[in-house]
Structure formats: structure tokens, C-alpha cells
C-alpha positions as CSV (number, residue, x, y, z in Angstrom):
1,X,-8.2,5.4,-11.8
2,X,-5.4,5.5,-9.3
3,X,-4.2,9.1,-8.1
4,X,-1.4,9.8,-6.1
5,X,-1.2,12.9,-3.9
6,X,1.4,14.2,-1.5
7,X,1.3,15.7,2.0
8,X,5.0,15.7,2.4
9,X,8.0,16.7,0.3
10,X,8.0,13.5,-1.7
11,X,7.5,12.4,-5.2
12,X,6.9,8.8,-6.3
13,X,9.3,7.8,-9.1
14,X,7.8,6.8,-12.4
15,X,4.0,7.1,-11.3
16,X,2.7,5.5,-14.5
17,X,4.8,2.5,-14.1
18,X,3.3,2.1,-10.5
19,X,-0.2,2.7,-11.9
20,X,0.3,-0.1,-14.6
21,X,1.6,-2.4,-11.8
22,X,-1.1,-1.9,-9.4
23,X,-3.7,-2.5,-12.1
24,X,-1.7,-5.8,-13.0
25,X,-1.8,-6.9,-9.3
26,X,-5.5,-6.2,-9.0
27,X,-6.2,-8.1,-12.2
28,X,-4.1,-11.2,-11.0
29,X,-6.5,-11.4,-8.1
30,X,-9.6,-11.0,-10.3
31,X,-10.2,-7.4,-8.9
32,X,-10.7,-4.2,-11.0
33,X,-9.6,-0.7,-9.7
34,X,-12.3,1.7,-9.8
35,X,-11.0,4.9,-7.9
36,X,-8.0,4.3,-5.5
37,X,-6.2,7.0,-4.0
38,X,-2.8,6.9,-2.5
39,X,-1.7,9.7,0.0
40,X,2.1,9.7,0.8
41,X,2.4,11.8,4.0
42,X,4.7,11.9,7.2
43,X,4.4,10.1,10.4
44,X,2.3,12.6,12.2
45,X,-0.3,12.8,9.5
46,X,-0.8,9.2,9.6
47,X,-0.8,9.2,13.3
48,X,-3.7,11.8,13.4
49,X,-5.7,9.8,11.1
50,X,-5.2,6.6,13.1
51,X,-6.2,8.6,16.3
52,X,-9.2,10.1,14.7
53,X,-10.5,7.4,12.6
54,X,-9.4,4.2,14.4
55,X,-8.8,5.4,17.9
56,X,-5.3,4.0,17.9
57,X,-2.6,5.9,19.4
58,X,0.3,4.2,17.4
59,X,2.4,5.1,14.5
60,X,2.1,2.9,11.5
61,X,3.4,2.6,7.8
62,X,-0.1,2.5,6.3
63,X,-3.8,3.0,6.9
64,X,-6.5,1.8,4.2
65,X,-10.0,3.0,4.0
66,X,-11.8,0.6,2.0
67,X,-15.2,1.6,0.2
68,X,-15.4,-1.0,-2.3
69,X,-15.8,-4.7,-2.6
70,X,-13.3,-7.5,-2.9
71,X,-13.4,-7.4,-6.7
72,X,-14.2,-3.6,-7.3
73,X,-11.5,-1.6,-5.5
74,X,-12.5,1.9,-4.2
75,X,-10.6,3.6,-1.5
76,X,-7.9,5.7,0.0
77,X,-4.5,4.4,1.1
78,X,-2.2,6.7,3.4
79,X,1.3,5.8,3.7
80,X,3.8,7.4,6.0
81,X,7.0,7.8,4.0
82,X,8.8,8.2,7.2
83,X,7.8,4.8,8.5
84,X,8.7,3.2,5.1
85,X,12.2,4.8,5.2
86,X,12.6,3.4,8.8
87,X,11.5,0.0,8.1
88,X,13.5,-0.2,5.0
89,X,16.6,0.6,7.1
90,X,15.7,-1.9,9.8
91,X,15.0,-4.7,7.5
92,X,18.1,-3.9,5.3
93,X,15.7,-3.4,2.2
94,X,16.0,-0.5,-0.3
95,X,13.5,2.1,0.0
96,X,11.6,1.8,-3.4
97,X,11.2,-1.9,-2.7
98,X,9.8,-1.3,0.8
99,X,7.3,1.3,-0.5
100,X,6.2,-0.9,-3.2
101,X,5.5,-3.7,-0.6
102,X,3.5,-1.2,1.6
103,X,1.6,0.0,-1.6
104,X,0.7,-3.7,-2.6
105,X,-0.1,-4.4,1.1
106,X,-2.8,-1.9,1.2
107,X,-4.1,-3.1,-2.2
108,X,-4.1,-6.8,-0.9
109,X,-6.3,-5.7,2.1
110,X,-8.7,-4.1,-0.1
111,X,-9.0,-7.5,-2.2
112,X,-9.8,-9.2,1.1
113,X,-6.5,-10.5,2.4
114,X,-5.9,-10.1,6.1
115,X,-2.8,-10.3,8.3
116,X,-4.4,-10.7,11.8
117,X,-2.7,-14.1,12.5
118,X,0.7,-15.6,11.8
119,X,-0.4,-17.8,9.1
120,X,-2.2,-14.9,7.3
121,X,1.0,-12.9,7.8
122,X,3.0,-15.3,6.2
123,X,0.2,-15.7,3.3
124,X,0.4,-11.8,2.9
125,X,4.1,-11.7,2.6
126,X,4.0,-14.4,0.1
127,X,1.5,-12.3,-2.0
128,X,3.5,-9.2,-1.4
129,X,6.6,-10.9,-2.9
130,X,4.5,-12.2,-5.8
131,X,3.3,-8.6,-6.5
132,X,6.7,-7.3,-6.2
133,X,8.0,-9.7,-9.0
134,X,5.2,-8.3,-11.3
135,X,6.7,-4.8,-10.9
136,X,9.8,-5.9,-12.7
137,X,7.9,-7.8,-15.6
138,X,7.6,-5.8,-18.9
139,X,4.4,-6.4,-20.9
């Protein structure tokens, strides 16, 4: 089950298309979604989570809490819509594409991919691009 909740005046367009896509990405990586919650919020909400749970005094676009395994996905993903908007603008990317990139980024972390080195960041970016292509493929 994939659930979307909102702590900001924002509504994800085409929720069911996103649910289908996220399941497809997980399946592609031999993982199954059990319970996955996406929480869309503002900078301050994510910042407070970052301080409280990770002791990081920084703003970020995403925080992932992984309670599952690399093959059975359970967890919560908090996404700052403010950060996604700013990042999309800075990168010259449209908002919806950047949002999907961040959404699959959290999912890929839960599957076991990291981005703590230059090499791993490049691999993560390639996997994100691959996942983004899956969104546009109808089944």
C-alpha cells in the first residue's frame, strides 16, 4: 500500500498513476512495497524532522525512514515541496519531473542504493532517470 498525505497546501496530481509507477519501480528492482507513506510538507516541517531525528540543522528535499528490508519496502518518506520547487527552478527542470525524481530517490534508498560518494551519486542519478522513463510507459 502506498499512501500520500499532505502537511502543506499541495495535492499530488494523478495519485493512482504515481502509485502504479512506484510499484513498477520497486518490481523492477525485485522489491515489493508493503506499506509506504509519502508526506508532502514545507521546508520547516522537514527541517524540524531533520533536527529532531537526525540532529542535522539543514534544509533538505527528502528524509526517508526505512523500516523494511531491501526487498520488502516499509517506511515513510517526507518531501519538502518548497525544496523541490527551488531545486526544479535552479536545475531548469519542470516541477513534476523533479518531484518524481525525489519520490523515486527515496524509494531507491529503501531498496538499498546509497549516494554518499561521487560514484554512487552517479549510479543513483542513472537509476532515477531510468525510473522517470518508467512513469511515461503505459502498460
